[in-house]
Kinemage of the C-alpha trace (Angstrom):
@kinemage 1
@onewidth
@group {chain A} dominant
@subgroup {mainchain}
@vectorlist {calphas} color= white
{ca met a 1} P -7.031 -5.992 10.920
{ca asn a 2} L -4.236 -5.150 12.605
{ca asn a 3} L -0.463 -6.552 12.768
{ca lys a 4} L -1.465 -8.938 15.662
{ca glu a 5} L -4.226 -10.232 14.297
{ca leu a 6} L -2.710 -10.462 11.048
{ca gln a 7} L -0.039 -12.609 12.231
{ca ala a 8} L -2.749 -14.753 14.114
{ca glu a 9} L -4.443 -15.685 11.200
{ca leu a 10} L -1.485 -16.632 8.880
{ca ser a 11} L 0.390 -18.295 12.017
{ca lys a 12} L -2.678 -20.846 12.082
{ca lys a 13} L -2.998 -20.753 8.392
{ca leu a 14} L 0.710 -22.285 7.694
{ca gly a 15} L 1.368 -23.849 10.795
{ca ile a 16} L 4.393 -21.871 12.184
{ca ser a 17} L 4.868 -19.689 15.682
{ca gln a 18} L 3.528 -16.940 15.885
{ca lys a 19} L 6.890 -16.125 15.872
{ca glu a 20} L 7.803 -17.468 13.002
{ca thr a 21} L 5.082 -15.334 11.134
{ca ala a 22} L 6.239 -11.739 12.887
{ca ala a 23} L 9.699 -12.716 11.736
{ca his a 24} L 8.779 -13.373 8.263
{ca leu a 25} L 5.853 -10.866 8.400
{ca ala a 26} L 8.738 -8.550 9.149
{ca ala a 27} L 11.097 -9.406 6.005
{ca phe a 28} L 8.282 -9.230 3.541
{ca val a 29} L 7.507 -5.780 4.739
{ca glu a 30} L 11.022 -4.661 4.598
{ca glu a 31} L 11.603 -6.309 1.080
{ca val a 32} L 8.925 -4.147 0.231
{ca asn a 33} L 9.613 -1.112 1.284
{ca val a 34} L 13.204 -1.827 -0.348
{ca gln a 35} L 11.814 -2.333 -2.872
{ca leu a 36} L 9.618 0.690 -2.934
{ca thr a 37} L 12.136 2.894 -2.038
{ca glu a 38} L 14.230 1.780 -5.354
{ca gly a 39} L 11.269 2.590 -7.530
{ca lys a 40} L 10.244 -0.384 -8.556
{ca gln a 41} L 6.553 -1.979 -8.122
{ca val a 42} L 5.041 -4.551 -6.091
{ca ala a 43} L 2.466 -6.375 -7.271
{ca phe a 44} L -0.098 -8.550 -5.549
{ca leu a 45} L -1.743 -11.512 -7.321
{ca gly a 46} L -5.545 -10.586 -7.362
{ca val a 47} L -5.046 -7.507 -5.368
{ca gly a 48} L -3.390 -4.988 -6.812
{ca val a 49} L 0.097 -2.460 -7.264
{ca leu a 50} L 2.269 -0.454 -5.080
{ca glu a 51} L 3.762 1.862 -6.922
{ca val a 52} L 5.437 5.597 -5.443
{ca arg a 53} L 3.880 8.126 -8.127
{ca lys a 54} L 6.230 11.568 -8.572
{ca lys a 55} L 3.931 14.048 -7.980
{ca glu a 56} L 5.185 17.023 -10.398
{ca ser a 57} L 5.977 20.838 -8.315
{ca arg a 58} L 2.727 23.168 -8.403
{ca val a 59} L 1.312 26.493 -7.784
{ca ser a 60} L -1.560 26.607 -4.849
{ca val a 61} L -3.032 29.483 -3.420
{ca asn a 62} L -3.452 30.332 0.482
{ca pro a 63} L -7.704 30.406 0.424
{ca thr a 64} L -7.635 32.680 3.242
{ca thr a 65} L -4.973 35.371 2.335
{ca gln a 66} L -5.057 34.273 -1.884
{ca lys a 67} L -1.306 34.180 -1.274
{ca arg a 68} L -0.082 32.141 -4.069
{ca met a 69} L 2.698 29.545 -3.031
{ca leu a 70} L 5.021 26.999 -4.754
{ca val a 71} L 4.137 23.351 -3.622
{ca pro a 72} L 7.461 21.550 -4.399
{ca gln a 73} L 7.346 17.613 -6.717
{ca lys a 74} L 7.059 15.086 -3.703
{ca leu a 75} L 6.590 11.337 -3.748
{ca thr a 76} L 4.208 9.642 -3.187
{ca pro a 77} L 2.779 5.918 -2.272
{ca ala a 78} L 0.142 4.574 -4.849
{ca phe a 79} L -2.006 1.281 -4.702
{ca arg a 80} L -3.860 0.649 -7.538
{ca val a 81} L -6.413 -2.697 -7.432
{ca thr a 82} L -7.115 -5.020 -9.905
{ca gly a 83} L -10.009 -5.871 -12.336
{ca thr a 84} L -10.633 -9.182 -10.338
{ca phe a 85} L -11.274 -7.906 -7.102
{ca lys a 86} L -12.656 -4.781 -7.362
{ca asp a 87} L -15.289 -7.872 -9.626
{ca lys a 88} L -15.004 -9.706 -6.141
{ca leu a 89} L -16.187 -6.676 -4.916
{ca lys a 90} L -19.055 -5.763 -6.515
{ca asn a 91} L -20.243 -9.682 -6.796
{ca gln a 92} L -20.045 -8.914 -2.010
{ca ser a 93} L -22.287 -6.053 -2.155
{ca gln a 94} L -24.571 -7.024 -5.419
{ca ser a 95} L -25.421 -10.693 -2.976
């Protein structure tokens, strides 16, 4: 599902115009980005938790040249799925 399809579905379910839905969705995404850049987690009830994790610096080896290089630390996005969502997927795959 892409952004336009999501807007159309939400617009139908909420009974508001797609233009209003697009504005609400944009505000939601902006707020999620703000929270994540501040180092906070964003939890979606029944789905999972979106967070930013710090990967420590490490030494890596180029397989072609065997040369060692330092990979600096960086921040990466991560998503943890809730147990209830995993159970839903598990039950759906067994049906």
